[in-house]
C-alpha positions in Angstrom: 126.1 14.4 103.4 125.9 16.8 100.5 127.1 20.3 101.3 124.3 22.8 101.0 124.4 26.5 100.5 122.0 29.4 100.3 121.3 28.8 96.6 119.5 25.5 97.6 116.8 27.5 99.2 113.4 27.6 97.5 109.8 28.6 98.2 109.0 25.1 99.5 111.6 25.4 102.2 110.6 28.9 103.2 106.9 28.0 103.4 107.8 24.9 105.4 109.8 27.0 108.0 106.9 29.4 108.4 104.3 26.6 108.7 106.2 24.6 111.3 106.7 27.8 113.3 103.0 28.7 113.1 101.7 25.2 113.8 104.3 24.2 116.4 104.4 20.6 115.1 105.5 18.4 112.2 102.1 16.8 112.1 100.3 20.1 111.9 102.6 21.4 109.2 102.1 18.2 107.2 98.3 18.6 107.4 98.4 22.2 106.4 100.8 21.7 103.5 99.1 18.5 102.4 102.2 16.3 102.5 103.4 13.4 104.6 105.2 13.8 108.0 108.2 12.1 106.5 108.3 14.7 103.7 108.3 17.5 106.3 111.0 15.8 108.3 113.2 15.4 105.1 112.8 19.0 104.1 113.5 20.2 107.6 116.8 18.2 107.5 117.7 20.0 104.3 116.8 23.4 105.7 118.8 22.7 108.9 121.9 21.9 106.8 121.5 25.1 104.8 121.2 27.4 107.9 123.4 25.4 110.2 120.9 25.4 113.1 118.6 22.6 114.5 115.6 25.1 114.0 113.2 23.0 116.1 114.0 20.9 119.2 112.0 18.6 121.4 110.1 20.0 124.3 108.0 17.5 126.3 105.9 15.7 123.7 106.2 18.4 121.1 108.7 20.7 119.6 109.7 24.4 120.0 111.4 26.7 117.6 114.9 27.8 118.3 115.8 31.5 118.5 117.3 31.1 115.0 114.0 29.8 113.6 112.0 32.5 115.3 114.4 35.1 113.7 114.2 33.5 110.2 110.4 33.1 110.1 109.6 36.8 109.5 112.3 37.0 106.8 110.8 33.9 105.2 107.4 35.5 105.1 108.8 38.6 103.4 110.6 36.5 100.8 107.5 34.4 100.1 105.5 37.6 99.5 108.2 38.9 97.2 108.2 35.7 95.2 104.4 35.9 94.9 104.6 39.4 93.6 107.5 38.4 91.2 105.4 35.6 89.7 102.1 37.6 89.5 101.4 39.3 86.2 101.1 43.0 86.1 97.5 42.8 84.9 95.9 41.4 88.0 92.9 39.1 87.3 91.0 38.2 90.5 89.4 35.2 88.7 92.9 33.6 88.4 93.9 34.4 92.0 94.4 31.4 94.3 95.2 32.2 97.9 93.9 32.0 101.5 93.3 35.5 102.9 93.5 36.0 106.6 91.5 38.9 108.0 91.5 39.9 111.6 88.1 41.1 112.8 86.0 41.0 116.0 82.3 40.1 115.9 80.9 43.5 114.7 83.2 43.7 111.7 83.1 40.0 111.1 79.3 39.8 111.0 78.7 43.1 109.2 81.4 43.1 106.6 82.8 39.7 105.9 79.8 37.7 104.7 79.1 40.2 101.9 82.8 40.2 101.1 82.8 36.4 100.8 79.8 36.7 98.4 81.9 39.0 96.2 84.9 36.8 96.4 82.9 33.8 95.3 81.7 35.6 92.3 84.9 37.4 91.3 87.7 35.4 92.8 86.5 31.8 93.3 90.0 30.6 94.0 90.3 32.7 97.1 89.5 31.3 100.5 88.7 33.4 103.6 90.2 32.8 107.1 88.9 35.0 109.9 90.8 35.4 113.2 89.8 37.6 116.1 91.6 40.9 116.1 91.2 41.8 119.8 93.2 45.0 119.9 95.3 44.7 116.8 99.1 44.6 117.4 101.9 45.6 115.1 103.2 42.1 115.0 99.9 40.8 113.8 100.5 42.7 110.5 104.2 42.8 110.4 104.5 39.0 110.7 101.6 38.3 108.3 99.4 36.7 110.9 96.8 38.5 108.8 96.9 40.5 105.6 94.2 42.9 106.8 92.8 44.0 110.1 89.5 45.8 110.6 89.2 47.6 113.9 88.3 50.9 115.5 91.8 50.8 117.1 94.6 50.9 114.5 98.0 50.2 116.0 100.5 53.0 115.6 103.6 52.3 113.5 105.4 54.0 110.6 105.0 50.9 108.5 101.2 50.5 109.2 98.6 52.1 106.9 94.9 52.7 107.6 91.8 54.0 105.9 88.5 54.7 107.5 85.7 52.5 106.2 82.8 54.0 108.0 81.7 55.7 111.2 78.9 54.2 113.4 77.1 55.6 116.5 76.3 53.8 119.7 72.7 53.0 120.9 71.2 51.5 124.0 69.7 48.1 123.4 67.1 46.4 125.6 64.3 43.8 125.5 61.0 45.7 125.2 59.1 42.6 126.5 61.0 42.9 129.8 61.5 46.6 130.4 60.8 50.1 129.2 63.5 52.3 127.6 65.5 54.4 130.1 63.8 57.9 129.7 66.6 59.9 131.5 70.2 59.7 132.2 69.3 58.8 135.8 67.3 55.8 134.5 70.2 54.8 132.4 72.7 55.0 135.2 70.5 53.2 137.7 70.1 50.2 135.4 72.5 47.2 135.2 74.4 46.8 132.0 76.0 44.2 129.8 79.3 45.1 128.1 82.2 43.6 126.1 85.7 43.2 127.4 87.9 41.8 124.6 91.1 41.7 126.7 91.5 41.4 130.5 90.9 44.7 132.3 90.5 46.6 128.9 87.0 48.0 128.5 85.5 49.2 125.3 86.5 52.7 124.2 83.0 54.0 124.8 83.0 52.6 128.4 86.4 54.1 129.1 85.3 57.4 127.5 82.2 57.6 129.8 84.1 56.6 132.9 86.7 59.4 132.2 83.8 61.9 132.2 82.1 60.6 135.3 79.4 58.5 133.7 79.6 55.4 135.7 77.4 52.3 135.2 77.0 49.0 136.9 78.3 46.3 134.6 76.4 43.2 135.8 77.8 41.1 132.9 81.0 41.3 130.9 81.3 39.0 127.8 84.3 38.5 125.4 82.4 39.7 122.3 79.1 41.3 121.1 77.9 37.8 120.2 77.4 37.1 123.9 75.2 40.2 124.5 71.8 39.1 123.1 71.3 36.1 125.4 71.7 38.3 128.5 69.4 41.1 127.2 66.5 38.9 126.2 64.1 38.3 129.0 65.9 40.7 131.4 66.0 44.3 132.4 69.6 44.7 131.4 70.9 47.4 129.0 73.7 47.2 126.5 75.4 50.2 124.8 76.5 48.9 121.5 77.2 49.9 117.9 74.0 50.7 116.1 74.9 48.6 113.0 74.4 45.5 115.2 70.6 46.2 115.1 70.5 44.4 111.7 72.7 41.5 112.8 73.5 40.2 116.3 71.0 42.4 118.1 68.2 42.1 115.6 64.8 42.1 117.2 65.8 44.1 120.3 64.6 47.6 120.9 67.1 50.5 120.9 67.3 54.2 121.6 70.0 56.9 121.4 72.4 56.9 124.4 71.0 59.4 127.0 74.5 60.6 127.7 77.4 62.2 125.8 78.9 59.4 123.6 81.8 59.3 121.1 81.4 58.1 117.6 82.7 54.7 116.5 85.0 54.9 113.5 86.1 51.7 111.7 89.4 51.4 110.0 90.9 49.1 107.3 94.5 48.4 108.4 97.4 46.8 106.5 101.2 46.7 106.3 103.0 49.0 104.0 104.6 46.0 102.2 101.2 45.2 100.7 100.5 48.8 99.6 101.4 48.4 95.9 100.4 44.8 95.6 97.7 44.6 92.9 95.8 41.7 94.6 95.8 43.5 97.9 94.8 46.7 96.4 91.9 45.0 94.7 90.9 43.4 98.0 90.9 46.7 99.8 88.7 48.2 97.1 86.2 45.3 97.5 86.1 45.9 101.3 85.5 49.6 100.8 82.6 48.8 98.5 81.2 46.3 101.0 81.5 48.9 103.8 79.7 51.5 101.7 76.9 49.1 101.0 76.5 48.0 104.6 76.4 51.6 105.8 73.7 52.4 103.3 71.7 49.3 104.2 72.0 50.1 107.9 70.8 53.6 107.3 67.8 52.3 105.4 67.0 49.4 107.7 64.0 49.5 110.0 64.9 49.3 113.7 62.8 46.1 113.9 60.9 47.5 116.9 57.2 48.0 116.2 55.7 51.5 116.2 53.5 50.5 119.2 56.4 49.3 121.2 58.5 52.4 120.4 55.6 54.7 121.5 55.3 52.7 124.7 59.0 52.8 125.5 59.9 56.4 124.9 
């Protein structure tokens, strides 16, 4: 067999390594890269010869990455990003940009910000596709290992290499079905009611729920769902309450009545989060600017939007 050395490495091999690690299979890598399985196997053999490691070994009916492959994958991602920056012209033109952008966002950020972002991308950067993954509570590895290029969350992870910028600040409101119940008039009414809340991760309540509990404001959570998208079905036709971001009134919770929270309540800031390695990249900088413009527009629209509850219902409920 021909003797290989590091100079035989190229972007195709680096992308192959990253893709097989991410998909966990030769078949999945071939589908994502748009090549045959035999081509993937051939390139893997070449890469194995270069690095002197099997990289992937059989495990049951599938394959798993070796420790060497796991260690090389983050380096490969960084090299690919550097190669992309090297090839890109200084004068960035979004109309000539071809990429798949991965943005981590939960349902509030996803539904409020990303559809208008996609509309702007389709007009200005038609070669860019958008992939959305759930952010949960964003981790450092999510950004360091390029699982996403941007995260949007009220909980930025702390790291010297992680940058953030506040997009907007929302307030919480109490949502309910006016056909099934009246608005809680007092704090006592609010506390006596049963509530729907969101738990993105096991045993980790929303910040607002933790904040209230720490101050002695304790509610009965009758239903806990993994995202705000699950809240409306439990509110409609029931006497349950949900304390949720006010911007949802024009999206997921449209048509439900809402009032200010009858208890002390923290604000809800929303942050744009990215890794320092993307800070000077002209494409990433342009994308951040587009997201900031979208956030400003959404905040203005939410401020101007009608609550969608009729005057008669509101008078009856309060």
